[in-house]
N, C-alpha and C positions, 0 to 999 in steps of 0.2 A: 692816598691809605696811609693812617698810620699804623706802627710799629704795635703797638697794642692790637690790634682788628686785624693787620698781618699774623700777625702770632697766633692767636685767635684760631684764625684760619686753617693753617696749617697744623693746628693740636686736634682741630674738629676733624680735618680730612684725612690725617695723617699717623698721625699717635694717640689717641685714646685711644681708642682697642689695647690697645699693644700695654701702653702704657698703667694702665687698669688694674689688669693684669699682674701685673710686674712690680710695679713701683705706685703702689695706693700710698697718698698719702706723702709723699713725699715731694721734693718739689723740683719742674722741669724749667729751666730757663731757654729760653726758644730768641732764635738768629732767624728773621724771617725773610732775611734776603735768598742764606745760602740756604735756607731750609733745617740748618743741624739746631739740635738741643745737648742738656747737659745735665742731670739728674745730680740731685742733692739730696739727703737728707734734712735739710737745712736753707734756707729762702739763702739765704749767704753762698754756701756752700756752692750752687746750681750758676745764682749772678754772677761769683770772681770768677766758675770757670769759663761762665760766656765773654768775660768782659778779659781774661787774657786770652781766650784763644781770639777775637774778634775787639782788638782795645779801640777802634776808630767806630765801632758800630755799636748801636742800641738794639736790647733782647726786654724780652719780655717772663715776666716770672707766671708763673701758674702753678697755683698746688696738687699735684693728679685727685680726680674726683670733688674735688670742691666749682662751688661758684668761682671762689676769690682765691686768693694767695694766703689773704691774713680776713680772719675774724675777729673783732673787739666788742666787750660785750658785760651787758649780766644779765641774770634772771634771779629776777625771787622766787619765794615759795608759791613753787607752782602744785594743785592739787588734780590735777588729771591730766591727762596722755596730751586730750584734744587740746588745753589752756596751755600745754607743754611747744607744740607744735604754732601755736597761734604765736606764744610770748619767743621763740627763739628766731619763731620768722622779724617781730616787731623789732626785737636787738641786736640784731645781728647790721651794725656798722659797715657799708662794703665802700672802700676803699680802691681806685683805681692807681696801681703801683707802677706806673708810665712814667719813664725816669726819675726825677729827685721831685716828681709834684707830690705824691705821696707824702710826706713828711707834714710839708706847709696848710696840708689835708689836715694831720693832723695834730698839726699844732692851731688852726684854725677853727679847728672843733673843740680841742678839749677848751680851748676861750670861749667858746661865747655858753659853754655850759659849767664850766668855773662858775661857782658865784653865787647859781640859781638853787636853792635848794630845794622847787622842786622838780629840777632836770629831771627828762626823761630818756634813759636811749632806745 
């Protein structure tokens, strides 16, 4: 089982209810083997705290109350709330922030989009 899947299971089983009441919109790094977690105001705060506690293990960062830790995208002018919700769903680019692969995904996506005048996010 991957670190991401194991950490998400820990989050759903043990942490979601507690953290969404007290730490909404903050970041939590979960080390799934020990089931320990580290809350931070930023992604980097949570990730570095987990790395300092477990230098030889991988952890996974989740944003409390969100589907993904980071949302990237833009929204054009929208006239109605229904169109807005549809556009928000369409515009989010989701990245699995598992280890260092997120940067590779970001760079690959930016290369695919750059140079195309009609690119849609």
